[in-house]
C-alpha positions in Angstrom: 28.2 24.3 -53.4 29.8 23.7 -56.9 28.0 20.8 -58.5 28.8 18.8 -61.7 28.0 21.6 -64.2 30.2 24.0 -62.3 33.0 21.5 -62.1 32.6 20.7 -65.7 32.6 24.5 -66.6 35.8 24.9 -64.6 37.5 22.1 -66.3 36.6 23.3 -69.8 37.8 26.8 -68.7 41.3 25.7 -67.5 42.0 22.9 -69.9 43.1 25.0 -73.0 45.1 27.3 -70.8 47.2 24.8 -68.8 47.4 21.7 -71.1 50.9 21.3 -72.4 52.3 23.9 -70.0 55.1 23.0 -67.6 54.8 23.6 -63.9 57.5 25.9 -62.7 56.5 26.1 -59.1 53.8 24.6 -56.8 53.0 26.6 -53.5 50.9 25.4 -50.7 49.7 28.4 -48.7 47.3 26.6 -46.5 47.5 22.8 -46.1 44.6 22.3 -43.9 41.7 21.8 -46.3 39.2 18.9 -46.0 42.3 16.6 -46.0 45.9 18.0 -45.3 47.7 18.6 -48.5 50.9 16.5 -48.2 54.1 18.6 -48.0 55.7 16.3 -50.7 53.3 17.5 -53.4 55.5 20.5 -54.6 58.4 18.1 -55.4 56.1 15.8 -57.3 54.7 18.5 -59.5 57.6 20.7 -60.1 58.9 20.6 -63.9 56.1 18.3 -64.8 54.0 19.0 -67.9 50.2 19.1 -67.9 49.1 16.3 -70.3 45.2 16.8 -70.0 42.4 17.9 -67.8 39.3 15.9 -67.1 36.5 15.4 -64.5 35.2 12.5 -62.6 32.1 13.2 -60.4 33.0 16.5 -58.8 36.7 16.0 -58.8 38.9 17.9 -61.4 41.6 15.6 -62.6 44.9 17.2 -63.9 46.8 14.5 -65.6 50.7 14.4 -65.5 53.2 11.9 -66.7 53.9 10.7 -63.1 50.4 10.8 -61.7 47.2 12.8 -61.4 46.3 15.7 -59.3 42.7 15.7 -57.9 41.1 19.1 -56.9 37.7 19.2 -55.2 36.1 22.6 -54.8 34.3 21.7 -51.6 31.3 24.1 -50.6 32.8 27.4 -51.6 35.9 26.8 -53.7 36.9 28.0 -57.2 39.9 28.0 -59.5 41.1 31.1 -61.0 43.8 31.7 -63.7 45.9 34.7 -62.7 49.2 36.3 -63.6 52.0 34.7 -61.6 53.0 38.0 -60.1 49.6 39.1 -59.3 48.8 39.6 -55.5 47.1 36.7 -53.8 43.5 37.0 -52.7 42.2 36.2 -49.3 41.6 32.4 -49.0 44.0 31.6 -51.9 45.4 28.2 -50.5 47.2 26.6 -53.4 48.9 27.7 -56.6 50.5 26.2 -59.7 52.9 28.5 -61.6 53.4 27.7 -65.3 56.1 28.5 -67.8 53.9 31.2 -69.5 53.8 33.4 -66.4 50.3 32.5 -65.6 49.2 30.6 -62.5 46.3 28.3 -61.3 45.0 29.3 -57.8 42.5 27.5 -55.7 40.4 29.9 -53.5 38.2 28.3 -50.7 36.9 30.3 -47.9 35.4 27.5 -45.9 38.4 25.0 -46.7 36.1 22.0 -47.4 37.9 21.6 -50.7 40.7 19.1 -51.4 44.0 18.8 -53.2 45.0 15.1 -53.6 47.8 13.3 -55.3 47.3 10.0 -57.0 50.3 8.1 -58.3 50.5 6.9 -61.9 48.5 3.8 -62.5 46.6 4.0 -59.2 43.0 4.9 -58.6 42.7 7.0 -55.4 40.2 5.8 -53.0 37.9 8.8 -53.3 37.2 7.8 -56.8 36.4 4.1 -55.9 32.8 2.8 -55.9 31.4 5.8 -57.7 28.4 5.4 -60.0 28.3 6.2 -63.6 28.6 9.7 -65.0 25.0 10.9 -65.8 25.8 12.3 -69.2 27.2 9.1 -70.5 25.3 6.2 -72.2 26.0 4.0 -69.2 23.4 6.0 -67.2 20.0 4.9 -68.6 16.7 3.6 -67.6 17.8 0.0 -67.6 20.8 0.8 -65.4 18.7 2.9 -63.0 16.0 0.2 -62.7 18.5 -2.3 -61.7 20.4 -0.1 -59.3 17.2 0.7 -57.6 15.6 -2.6 -57.4 16.5 -3.6 -53.9 16.2 -0.2 -52.3 13.6 1.3 -50.2 14.4 5.1 -50.2 12.9 8.2 -51.7 13.8 8.9 -55.3 15.5 12.2 -54.5 17.8 10.6 -52.0 18.5 7.7 -54.5 19.6 10.1 -57.4 21.7 12.1 -55.0 23.6 9.0 -54.0 27.1 9.1 -55.7 27.1 5.3 -55.6 24.1 5.1 -57.9 24.9 8.1 -60.2 27.5 10.9 -59.6 27.0 14.6 -59.9 23.2 15.0 -59.4 23.4 17.6 -56.7 20.4 19.2 -54.9 19.8 21.9 -57.4 19.6 19.6 -60.3 17.8 16.8 -58.6 15.0 19.4 -57.6 14.8 20.6 -61.3 14.9 17.1 -62.9 12.2 15.7 -60.6 9.9 18.7 -61.2 10.4 18.3 -65.0 9.7 14.6 -64.8 6.5 15.2 -62.7 7.8 12.9 -59.9 7.2 13.8 -56.2 10.7 13.9 -54.5 9.5 11.6 -51.7 8.1 8.9 -54.0 9.7 5.5 -52.9 11.9 4.2 -55.7 10.1 0.8 -55.8 6.9 2.7 -56.7 8.2 4.2 -59.9 7.2 2.9 -63.3 9.7 2.2 -66.1 8.0 5.1 -68.0 8.8 7.4 -65.1 12.4 6.3 -64.9 12.9 6.8 -68.6 11.5 10.4 -68.2 13.7 11.0 -65.1 16.9 9.9 -66.8 16.2 12.1 -69.8 15.6 15.1 -67.6 18.6 14.6 -65.5 20.7 14.6 -68.7 18.9 17.5 -70.1 19.1 19.8 -67.1 22.7 19.1 -66.5 23.6 19.6 -70.1 21.7 23.0 -70.1 23.5 24.0 -66.9 26.9 23.3 -68.4 26.1 25.4 -71.4 25.0 28.2 -69.2 28.3 28.0 -67.3 26.7 26.5 -64.1 24.6 27.9 -61.5 25.6 30.8 -59.2 23.8 30.9 -55.8 26.5 32.1 -53.4 30.1 31.4 -54.1 30.6 29.8 -57.5 32.5 31.7 -60.1 33.9 30.6 -63.5 37.8 30.9 -63.9 37.5 34.4 -65.3 35.3 35.3 -62.2 32.0 35.4 -64.3 29.0 33.9 -62.6 27.2 30.9 -64.0 23.8 31.9 -65.7 21.7 28.8 -65.2 20.1 30.2 -62.1 18.0 32.3 -64.4 16.6 29.1 -65.9 15.6 27.3 -62.6 12.1 26.2 -62.5 11.6 25.4 -58.8 14.8 25.4 -56.8 14.8 28.4 -54.3 11.3 29.4 -55.4 9.1 27.9 -52.6 6.0 30.1 -52.0 6.1 31.2 -55.6 3.6 30.1 -58.3 4.4 26.9 -60.2 5.6 27.8 -63.7 3.3 25.2 -65.0 -0.1 25.4 -63.1 0.4 28.4 -60.8 -0.1 26.3 -57.6 2.2 27.6 -54.9 5.5 25.7 -54.7 6.2 24.0 -51.4 9.4 23.2 -49.7 10.3 20.2 -47.5 13.6 18.7 -46.1 14.9 15.5 -47.5 18.3 14.5 -45.8 18.6 18.1 -44.5 18.4 19.5 -48.1 15.8 22.0 -49.2 13.4 20.2 -51.7 11.0 22.3 -53.6 8.1 20.8 -55.5 4.7 21.3 -56.8 1.8 19.3 -55.2 -0.3 19.5 -58.3 2.4 18.6 -60.9 4.3 16.1 -58.7 1.6 14.1 -57.0 2.9 11.8 -54.3 2.8 8.2 -55.2 3.5 5.9 -52.3 
């Protein structure tokens, strides 16, 4: 599933290509995604000019004079820049054609992605009540300590809660907890301020390094030019259960937390109830 680094990589890839371009045509090939694409969308987008591209959580935001187009990649989606006249690929569901004979196409084999319209000056409900971006100054140890003070959950579950902080998906939660020396099942109320400081720093670091490597390719993710992300080669623990810990050579173990694979080292990440 594309996580924050993959979405950020996509935004950075498409922004210089589509910014200041006029939308000549919008085509919906398959409206039944996670939520049905409204059939009025093409009329809202046609002849509009792209002002900028940004990201909020895992939503790509394409800003226009009359509103914002939100795109979520779901579990298997990706955006591709193509020639307008190039043949469609299987699972191409949505397309924006621009005035330079290029198009932006959403491909999503599982159809868990989304294409949503938000009117100018309105915040769409999918963005309401989201926590801070992890790479901003707003996400720090003071904030995290305050956000966790009344909770009684495992730390991995907490940092994957988008109401607390957005974009820390399963891969990067595994990595940050390992680098911080924190067992993923440690209750949040049992963590010291020093541990929270360390965790915040490693969340920021692992996400930034993943962005620099173009994201992580596990199954479906591709950058807009179809190249894979390369951070998978830098992963310390995720997907490596049964292999030696890169620090101490103890065999890495795997458990399930909220139905998600969680890999850790018993020696480097001792459980602290």
